[in-house]
C-alpha positions as CSV (number, residue, x, y, z in Angstrom):
1,M,-4.9,22.1,3.5
2,A,-3.0,19.0,4.5
3,R,-3.5,15.9,2.4
4,N,-3.5,12.3,3.6
5,W,-1.8,9.5,1.7
6,A,-1.5,5.9,2.7
7,I,0.3,2.7,1.8
8,T,-1.5,-0.6,2.8
9,I,0.2,-4.0,2.5
10,G,-1.5,-7.3,3.2
11,I,0.6,-10.5,2.9
12,N,-1.0,-13.9,3.8
13,G,1.7,-16.1,2.4
14,Y,5.5,-15.9,3.0
15,R,8.0,-18.4,1.7
16,Y,9.1,-20.9,4.4
17,L,6.7,-19.5,7.0
18,Q,3.3,-20.6,8.2
19,R,0.5,-19.0,6.1
20,L,-1.5,-16.2,7.7
21,N,-5.2,-16.2,7.6
22,Y,-6.4,-12.5,7.8
23,A,-3.5,-10.2,6.8
24,K,-4.8,-9.5,3.3
25,R,-8.4,-9.1,4.5
26,D,-7.2,-6.6,7.2
27,A,-5.2,-4.5,4.7
28,D,-8.2,-4.5,2.3
29,S,-10.5,-3.3,5.2
30,V,-8.1,-0.6,6.3
31,R,-7.7,0.6,2.6
32,Q,-11.5,0.9,2.3
33,F,-11.7,2.8,5.6
34,F,-9.0,5.3,4.5
35,I,-10.9,5.8,1.2
36,D,-14.6,5.7,2.3
37,E,-14.5,7.2,5.8
38,L,-11.4,9.3,6.0
39,K,-11.4,10.4,2.3
40,F,-7.6,10.0,1.8
41,E,-6.1,11.7,-1.2
42,Q,-4.4,8.4,-2.3
43,V,-4.1,4.9,-1.0
44,Y,-1.4,2.7,-2.5
45,H,-2.6,-0.9,-1.9
46,F,-0.4,-4.0,-2.2
47,S,-1.9,-7.5,-1.9
48,K,-2.0,-10.7,-3.9
49,D,-4.9,-9.6,-6.2
50,A,-4.7,-5.8,-5.9
51,A,-5.2,-3.7,-9.0
52,P,-2.0,-2.2,-10.6
53,I,-0.9,1.1,-9.1
54,P,-1.1,4.1,-11.5
55,Q,2.0,6.3,-11.6
56,D,2.4,10.0,-12.4
57,Y,4.5,8.9,-15.4
58,G,5.4,5.5,-16.9
59,P,3.5,2.3,-16.8
60,D,1.3,1.2,-13.9
61,L,3.2,-0.8,-11.1
62,D,2.3,-4.3,-10.2
63,A,0.7,-4.4,-6.7
64,V,1.7,-7.9,-5.6
65,P,3.7,-7.3,-2.4
66,T,7.1,-8.8,-3.2
67,C,10.4,-7.3,-2.2
68,T,11.1,-6.3,-5.8
69,T,7.7,-4.7,-6.3
70,L,7.9,-2.7,-3.1
71,R,11.4,-1.5,-3.7
72,R,10.4,-0.3,-7.2
73,F,7.4,1.4,-5.8
74,F,9.3,3.3,-3.2
75,R,12.1,4.2,-5.6
76,T,9.7,5.6,-8.3
77,R,7.1,7.2,-5.9
78,F,9.7,9.0,-3.8
79,E,12.0,9.9,-6.7
80,K,10.4,13.3,-6.9
81,P,8.9,15.0,-3.8
82,F,5.1,14.8,-3.7
83,L,4.3,15.5,-0.1
84,R,4.0,19.1,1.1
85,E,4.5,20.6,4.5
86,G,1.6,19.4,6.7
87,D,0.8,16.3,4.6
88,N,0.6,12.9,6.2
89,L,1.7,9.5,4.9
90,W,0.2,6.6,6.8
91,C,1.6,3.0,6.5
92,F,-0.3,-0.1,7.4
93,C,1.3,-3.5,7.0
94,A,-0.8,-6.5,8.0
95,D,1.5,-9.5,8.5
96,L,1.1,-10.6,12.1
97,Q,0.1,-14.1,13.1
98,N,-3.4,-14.3,14.5
């Protein structure tokens, strides 16, 4: 049976850009929808106050959505194949101006 995985990212504040009002909230809501309604296998959530992300091996990853954090996550998560044929990986990034 196919599994559903997701990555959600909510960033309200960027350096040198106008602050966003609802990006973090929108990503939090989509994360909960994936978990509660769609019963996703795993949702990796990145936002300012998100809980650390457990790894298959090694220490948990910081979930603050910086370039360094996201690069480290993608490098470690995709280092070894974890998706099987038929699996889905959804990505949601809330960073649009409202």
